[in-house]
C-alpha positions in Angstrom: 66.9 84.4 140.4 65.3 80.9 140.3 61.8 82.1 139.6 62.8 84.2 136.6 65.0 81.3 135.3 62.0 78.9 135.6 59.7 81.4 133.8 62.2 81.8 131.0 62.6 78.0 130.5 58.8 77.6 130.7 58.3 80.4 128.1 60.7 79.0 125.5 59.8 75.3 126.0 56.0 75.9 125.9 56.3 78.2 122.9 58.5 75.7 121.1 55.7 73.2 121.0 53.1 75.8 120.1 55.2 77.1 117.2 56.8 74.0 115.9 54.1 71.3 116.6 50.8 73.1 116.8 51.5 75.8 114.2 53.9 74.5 111.6 52.9 70.8 111.9 49.2 70.7 112.9 48.0 73.8 111.0 50.3 73.9 108.0 51.9 70.5 107.7 55.3 71.9 106.7 57.1 68.7 107.9 56.2 65.0 108.5 57.2 62.6 111.3 56.3 59.1 112.4 53.3 58.3 114.6 55.7 57.6 117.5 57.3 61.1 117.3 53.9 62.7 116.8 52.8 61.2 120.2 56.1 62.4 121.8 55.2 65.9 120.6 51.7 65.6 122.2 53.4 64.6 125.5 56.0 67.3 125.2 53.2 69.9 124.7 51.5 68.6 127.9 54.6 68.7 129.9 55.5 72.2 128.9 52.1 73.9 128.6 50.6 72.3 131.8 47.5 74.2 132.8 47.3 76.0 129.4 47.6 72.8 127.3 46.3 73.2 123.8 44.9 70.5 121.6 47.0 70.3 118.4 44.0 69.4 116.3 41.7 72.1 117.6 44.6 74.6 117.3 45.2 73.5 113.7 41.6 74.1 112.8 41.4 77.5 114.5 44.6 78.7 112.8 43.5 77.5 109.4 40.3 79.5 109.9 42.4 82.5 110.8 44.3 82.3 107.5 41.1 81.8 105.5 39.2 84.7 107.1 42.0 87.0 108.3 40.6 90.2 109.9 37.0 89.5 108.9 34.1 88.7 111.3 34.8 85.0 110.8 38.4 85.2 112.0 38.6 83.3 115.3 41.3 85.5 116.8 41.7 88.9 115.1 42.3 92.2 116.9 40.0 93.7 114.3 37.1 92.0 116.1 38.2 93.0 119.6 38.4 96.3 121.4 41.4 95.3 123.5 43.8 92.5 124.3 41.6 91.1 127.0 38.5 90.7 124.9 40.7 89.1 122.2 41.9 86.5 124.7 38.3 85.8 125.7 37.1 85.6 122.1 40.0 83.3 121.2 39.3 81.1 124.3 35.6 80.8 123.4 36.2 80.0 119.7 38.9 77.4 120.7 36.5 75.7 123.2 33.8 75.6 120.6 36.1 73.9 118.1 37.6 71.5 120.7 34.1 70.5 122.0 32.8 70.2 118.4 30.1 72.8 119.0 31.4 74.9 116.1 30.3 73.9 112.5 33.6 73.5 110.8 33.8 72.8 107.0 35.4 69.5 106.3 38.3 71.0 104.3 39.7 72.6 107.4 39.8 69.2 109.2 42.1 67.3 106.9 45.4 65.8 107.9 45.3 66.9 111.6 47.3 65.2 114.4 44.6 63.5 116.5 45.0 61.7 119.9 41.6 62.1 121.4 42.2 60.0 124.5 45.3 62.0 125.4 43.5 65.3 124.8 40.7 64.3 127.1 43.2 63.6 129.9 45.3 66.7 129.3 42.3 68.9 129.0 40.5 67.5 132.1 40.1 69.5 135.2 42.0 66.9 137.2 45.2 67.4 135.1 44.9 71.2 135.3 44.4 71.1 139.0 47.5 68.9 139.5 49.5 71.3 137.3 48.2 74.3 139.2 49.2 72.8 142.6 52.7 71.9 141.2 53.2 75.5 140.0 52.1 76.9 143.3 54.5 74.6 145.2 57.3 75.6 142.9 56.7 79.3 143.6 56.5 78.6 147.4 59.9 76.8 147.1 61.6 79.3 144.8 60.1 82.7 145.4 62.4 85.0 147.5 60.2 88.2 147.3 56.5 88.7 147.5 56.3 90.3 144.1 57.4 87.1 142.4 54.0 85.6 143.2 52.6 88.2 140.7 54.2 86.1 138.0 52.1 83.0 139.0 49.2 83.9 136.7 51.7 84.1 133.8 52.8 80.6 134.5 49.2 79.3 134.8 48.1 80.9 131.5 51.4 80.7 129.6 50.0 79.2 126.3 47.2 81.6 126.1 49.5 84.6 126.7 51.9 83.4 124.1 49.1 83.1 121.5 47.7 86.5 122.2 51.1 88.1 122.3 51.6 87.2 118.6 48.0 87.5 117.5 47.5 91.0 119.0 51.0 92.5 118.6 51.6 91.2 115.1 48.3 92.6 113.8 48.8 96.0 115.5 52.5 97.0 115.4 55.6 96.1 113.4 57.0 96.3 109.9 55.9 94.8 106.6 57.9 93.0 104.0 54.8 92.4 101.9 51.7 94.4 101.2 48.8 92.2 102.2 45.0 92.6 102.2 45.2 92.1 106.0 46.9 93.7 109.0 49.7 91.1 109.5 53.1 92.6 110.5 56.5 91.4 111.5 57.1 92.2 115.2 60.9 91.9 115.5 63.7 92.1 112.9 65.6 89.5 114.9 63.2 87.2 116.6 64.8 85.9 119.8 61.5 85.7 121.7 58.9 83.9 119.7 60.7 81.0 117.9 60.1 82.8 114.5 56.5 83.5 115.1 57.3 87.3 115.1 57.5 87.2 111.3 53.7 87.2 110.9 53.6 89.3 107.8 56.1 86.9 106.1 54.0 83.9 107.3 50.8 85.3 105.9 52.4 85.8 102.5 53.9 82.3 102.4 51.9 80.2 105.0 53.3 76.9 103.8 56.9 77.9 104.0 58.8 76.2 106.9 61.2 79.1 107.4 59.4 82.4 108.4 62.6 84.5 108.0 62.6 86.1 104.5 65.3 88.8 104.9 69.0 88.4 105.6 68.7 90.0 109.0 65.7 87.9 110.1 66.3 84.7 112.0 63.7 82.0 112.6 64.7 80.0 115.6 61.9 77.5 115.1 63.1 76.6 111.6 66.6 76.2 112.9 65.3 73.8 115.5 63.5 71.8 112.7 66.7 71.6 110.8 68.4 70.0 113.8 65.4 67.6 114.3 65.7 66.6 110.7 69.4 65.8 111.1 68.4 63.6 114.0 65.8 61.9 111.7 62.9 62.9 113.9 61.2 65.1 111.2 61.3 65.5 107.5 60.9 69.1 106.3 58.7 69.6 103.1 60.8 72.1 101.2 58.9 71.8 98.0 56.3 74.5 97.3 52.9 73.0 97.9 49.4 74.4 98.2 48.7 75.4 101.8 46.4 73.1 103.7 42.8 74.4 103.5 43.7 78.0 103.3 42.0 78.8 100.0 
């Protein structure tokens, strides 16, 4: 069915940029790339995330705060501070907006080496852009939907980025298995991650946050890292394989 195919493509393309660009590049700096390609990743994020576009710099700051204050009252998106998944989404949304609008008082150490394109972010975050994307999504559903129940998937399309974030942040701190005993609730969601571009290995990631490959066991498979290897062969990125101190996580 066309709607389900569209939703699948949207899921993987949107999450690719959130995992590879926002998370591994903006928050952790596990690879480098030229200013040209950095801007291409900004544009790719906008084209795939649409109404749920996320600023790479604001995301980077928020995620660094998550690592520095995991499961404490200062964690910007921890299930430990929320009674259910919906309050977690609302809490994350509010903390993200405060960071993006510069209302939050952020220590300077968490703001270093971020990808910044403020003019583009203002356009992508503007209500006009979000309204255009919403209209395009609705028109796609009108064109492709063959049953009434398919329209129930429209909210998923409209909030794709937020849903992907909460899927990992809620699930990976509630359910799963642990490779490492940590002083936090981080867990690995899936032994073979075919859904989250390697973000399912959250326990692994909290143990080694600056490691480009989140798969630490022979049966684990990090699709995001495999994509980075391909991008490196194409000379688009340069993976930092040396062990370095994580960016502003201590």
